C-alpha positions as CSV (number, residue, x, y, z in Angstrom):
1,M,2.0,-1.2,-6.9
2,L,5.6,0.0,-7.7
3,E,6.8,-0.6,-10.8
4,I,10.1,-0.4,-12.3
5,R,10.0,-0.2,-15.9
6,N,13.6,-0.2,-18.0
7,L,15.7,1.1,-15.4
8,S,19.5,2.3,-15.8
9,K,22.2,4.0,-15.0
10,R,25.2,4.9,-16.3
11,F,28.2,6.6,-14.5
12,N,30.5,8.4,-17.3
13,G,28.9,6.5,-19.9
14,I,29.6,3.3,-17.9
15,P,26.6,1.1,-17.3
16,A,26.0,0.4,-13.8
17,V,21.9,-0.8,-13.8
18,E,21.0,-1.5,-17.5
19,D,17.3,-2.0,-18.3
20,V,16.0,-3.3,-15.1
21,S,12.2,-4.0,-14.6
22,F,10.2,-5.3,-12.2
23,A,6.9,-4.9,-10.0
24,I,5.8,-5.3,-6.1
25,R,2.7,-6.0,-5.8
26,P,0.4,-5.0,-2.6
27,G,1.5,-8.3,0.2
28,E,4.9,-9.1,-2.0
29,I,8.4,-9.4,-0.6
30,L,10.8,-9.4,-3.5
31,G,14.5,-10.7,-2.5
32,Y,16.9,-8.8,-4.8
33,V,20.3,-10.3,-4.6
34,G,23.3,-10.3,-6.5
35,P,27.0,-10.4,-6.2
36,N,28.9,-7.3,-5.2
37,G,29.0,-4.4,-7.4
38,A,25.7,-6.1,-9.1
39,G,24.2,-3.0,-9.2
40,K,21.6,-3.6,-5.9
41,S,22.5,-0.3,-4.3
42,T,22.1,1.8,-7.1
43,T,18.7,0.5,-8.0
44,V,17.5,1.4,-4.5
45,K,19.4,4.9,-4.2
46,M,17.2,5.7,-7.9
47,I,13.8,4.4,-6.6
48,I,14.1,6.6,-2.9
49,G,15.3,9.6,-5.6
50,L,19.1,9.6,-3.9
51,V,20.2,9.2,-8.0
52,E,18.6,10.3,-11.1
53,P,18.2,7.4,-13.9
54,S,19.9,7.7,-17.1
55,D,16.6,5.9,-18.6
56,G,13.4,4.3,-17.4
57,Q,10.5,4.8,-15.2
58,I,9.7,4.4,-11.6
59,L,5.5,4.1,-10.7
60,F,3.8,4.3,-7.4
61,H,0.4,2.9,-8.2
62,D,0.9,3.7,-12.0
63,R,2.1,7.5,-11.5
64,S,5.5,8.3,-11.7
65,V,7.3,9.5,-8.6
66,I,9.1,12.2,-10.2
67,D,5.8,14.0,-10.5
68,D,5.5,14.1,-6.8
69,L,9.0,12.7,-4.8
70,P,8.3,14.3,-1.4
71,A,4.6,12.2,-1.9
72,F,6.5,8.9,-2.9
73,Q,8.9,9.3,-0.1
74,S,6.6,10.0,2.7
75,R,4.8,6.7,2.1
76,L,8.3,5.2,1.9
77,G,10.6,3.7,4.7
78,Y,14.3,2.6,3.8
79,V,17.1,0.8,6.1
80,P,20.2,1.8,4.3
81,E,23.4,-0.7,4.3
82,E,25.3,1.6,5.2
83,P,24.1,4.1,7.9
84,N,24.9,8.2,8.4
85,F,23.9,9.2,11.7
86,Y,24.7,12.5,13.6
87,P,27.0,10.6,16.1
88,F,26.3,13.2,18.6
89,L,22.1,12.7,18.8
90,S,21.3,10.0,21.4
91,G,18.9,7.5,19.9
92,W,16.5,9.0,21.3
93,E,17.0,12.3,19.7
94,Y,17.8,10.8,16.4
95,L,14.4,9.1,16.0
96,Q,12.7,12.2,17.5
97,L,14.2,14.3,14.3
98,V,12.9,11.4,11.8
99,G,9.6,11.6,13.2
100,R,9.2,15.3,13.1
101,L,10.6,15.4,10.0
102,R,8.2,13.3,9.0
103,A,5.2,15.1,10.5
104,L,4.2,12.7,13.1
105,P,1.9,14.3,15.5
106,R,3.9,14.1,19.1
107,Q,2.1,12.9,21.0
108,V,1.9,9.4,18.1
109,L,5.6,9.3,18.1
110,D,6.6,9.6,21.7
111,S,4.1,6.6,21.8
112,K,6.0,4.7,19.2
113,M,9.2,5.8,20.2
114,D,8.4,4.4,24.0
115,E,7.5,0.8,22.4
116,F,10.3,0.6,19.6
117,L,13.1,1.3,22.3
118,H,11.2,-1.0,24.5
119,L,10.7,-4.1,22.1
120,F,14.3,-3.5,20.4
121,S,16.0,-3.8,24.2
122,L,17.2,-0.2,23.5
123,W,15.5,1.8,25.9
124,E,18.1,1.5,29.0
125,D,20.8,2.9,26.2
126,R,18.1,6.1,24.5
127,H,20.5,8.7,26.0
128,C,23.5,7.5,25.3
129,P,25.0,8.8,22.0
130,L,24.4,7.2,18.8
131,S,29.0,7.2,18.7
132,S,28.4,4.6,21.6
133,Y,26.0,1.8,19.9
134,S,27.3,-0.7,18.7
135,K,26.9,-2.1,15.2
136,G,23.2,-4.0,16.1
137,M,22.1,-1.3,18.4
138,R,22.4,1.2,15.5
139,Q,20.5,-1.3,13.1
140,K,17.8,-1.3,15.5
141,I,17.8,2.9,15.3
142,L,17.7,2.3,11.6
143,L,14.7,0.2,11.6
144,S,12.7,2.0,14.2
145,A,13.2,5.2,12.4
146,A,12.3,3.2,8.6
147,L,9.2,1.9,10.2
148,L,8.2,5.1,12.9
149,H,5.5,6.3,9.8
150,N,3.7,2.9,8.9
151,P,4.7,3.3,5.4
152,D,3.5,1.4,2.7
153,V,6.5,0.3,0.9
154,L,9.9,-0.7,2.7
155,I,13.2,-0.8,1.2
156,L,15.3,-2.8,3.2
157,D,19.5,-3.0,2.2
158,E,21.0,-5.6,4.4
159,P,18.8,-5.1,7.2
160,L,20.3,-8.4,9.6
161,S,23.8,-6.4,9.8
162,G,24.9,-6.7,12.9
163,L,21.4,-8.1,14.3
164,D,21.5,-10.2,17.5
165,V,19.8,-13.6,16.5
166,T,16.2,-13.0,18.6
167,T,16.2,-9.7,16.4
168,A,16.6,-11.2,13.2
169,L,13.8,-13.6,13.7
170,V,12.0,-10.6,14.9
171,L,12.7,-8.9,11.6
172,R,11.7,-11.7,9.6
173,E,8.2,-12.6,11.4
174,L,7.6,-9.0,11.4
175,L,8.3,-8.9,7.7
176,R,5.9,-11.8,6.6
177,G,2.8,-9.8,9.3
178,L,3.9,-6.1,6.8
179,A,3.6,-8.5,3.9
180,A,0.2,-10.1,5.4
181,Q,-1.4,-6.2,5.6
182,G,-0.8,-5.6,2.0
183,R,2.8,-4.1,2.1
184,M,5.0,-3.9,-0.3
185,I,8.8,-4.6,0.4
186,L,11.9,-4.7,-1.5
187,Y,14.7,-7.0,0.4
188,C,18.2,-6.8,-0.8
189,S,20.5,-9.4,0.9
190,H,23.3,-11.8,0.3
191,V,21.9,-13.8,3.3
192,L,20.4,-16.3,0.7
193,E,19.0,-18.8,3.1
194,V,16.4,-15.4,4.7
195,L,15.3,-14.5,1.4
196,E,14.6,-18.0,0.8
197,K,12.4,-18.1,4.0
198,V,10.7,-14.5,3.3
199,C,9.9,-13.5,0.1
200,S,7.6,-14.2,-2.6
201,S,9.7,-13.7,-5.4
202,V,13.6,-13.3,-6.1
203,L,15.0,-10.9,-9.2
204,I,19.1,-12.3,-9.1
205,L,21.3,-8.8,-10.4
206,L,24.4,-9.8,-12.3
207,K,26.9,-6.9,-13.6
208,G,23.3,-4.5,-13.8
209,R,21.5,-6.9,-16.4
210,M,18.7,-9.1,-14.5
211,V,19.3,-12.9,-15.2
212,A,16.2,-14.3,-13.4
213,H,13.0,-13.2,-12.0
214,D,10.3,-15.1,-10.9
215,S,8.4,-16.7,-8.2
216,L,10.9,-19.0,-5.8
217,D,8.7,-22.2,-6.4
218,R,8.8,-21.4,-10.5
219,L,12.9,-21.1,-9.9
220,R,13.3,-24.2,-8.3
221,E,11.3,-26.0,-11.2
222,L,12.9,-24.1,-14.7
223,M,16.6,-24.7,-12.5
224,H,15.7,-28.1,-11.2
225,E,17.8,-26.7,-8.3
226,P,16.2,-27.3,-4.8
227,S,17.6,-24.2,-3.2
228,L,18.0,-20.8,-3.7
229,E,22.1,-21.0,-3.1
230,G,22.0,-23.7,-6.3
231,I,19.8,-21.3,-8.3
232,F,21.9,-18.4,-7.7
233,A,25.3,-20.2,-8.2
234,Q,23.6,-21.8,-11.7
235,V,22.9,-18.5,-13.2
236,T,25.7,-16.5,-12.0
237,R,28.3,-19.4,-13.0
238,S,29.8,-19.2,-10.0
239,D,29.7,-22.8,-8.7
240,D,33.5,-23.1,-8.8
241,H,33.7,-22.0,-5.6
242,P,34.8,-24.6,-3.9
243,L,38.4,-24.3,-6.7
244,I,38.3,-20.8,-5.6
245,A,38.2,-21.7,-1.8
246,G,40.9,-24.2,-2.4
247,R,43.2,-22.2,-4.6
248,I,43.1,-19.4,-1.4
249,L,43.8,-21.9,1.1
250,E,47.0,-22.9,-1.2
251,A,47.9,-18.9,-1.4
252,M,47.6,-18.8,2.2
253,Q,49.9,-22.0,2.9
254,A,52.4,-20.8,0.3
């Protein structure tokens, strides 16, 4: 189980994340949502070890990840919201780099790379530089890199960004399959319709604080809302979006 206890982060005394707690059990997909600037990406960076928490604990199977961060990271797959590639590497070379850093045996790595590059329709472009790839192609490389070492924990930050419809549908089915195998998945996204279809529970963050956290069925019952979009609008008090849209139209035409 991946457990987050009372996690907080302050930058120059200004809170970005405040007292956030949740757990992801084997087989669970937790949707992590909130408006821009709510603290989602900061939370993710603390979990994966890129940002040090100001307070709180991150536990994996009841042990603090700080005790052995490399061991935890070896069981973690991560797809960032903003990719940072070496642009002159090819897709093939990038996956080779990631696989070797993950200490995968050469034969296993080559076999997995062949499969992923074919399945994600990247085989013909495998030796082209990443700088020539479209956004969707780069996203497929990121997904492949996150899955190469068969991780127990998967953290996805806007994983559908740039993907074509077919690949998005494949990813949705893949996540269900991974959950069925007992993987723990944290899914950060603004695409509420997808979260509603794949997540077993949802946590909504607002200005760094948790404002809702439960199973989707329980949230629907408590909030008397049939959709995640309605729940999100209610707890973030953003149900005045028709008014805002109308004012934008007025401003455009002024």
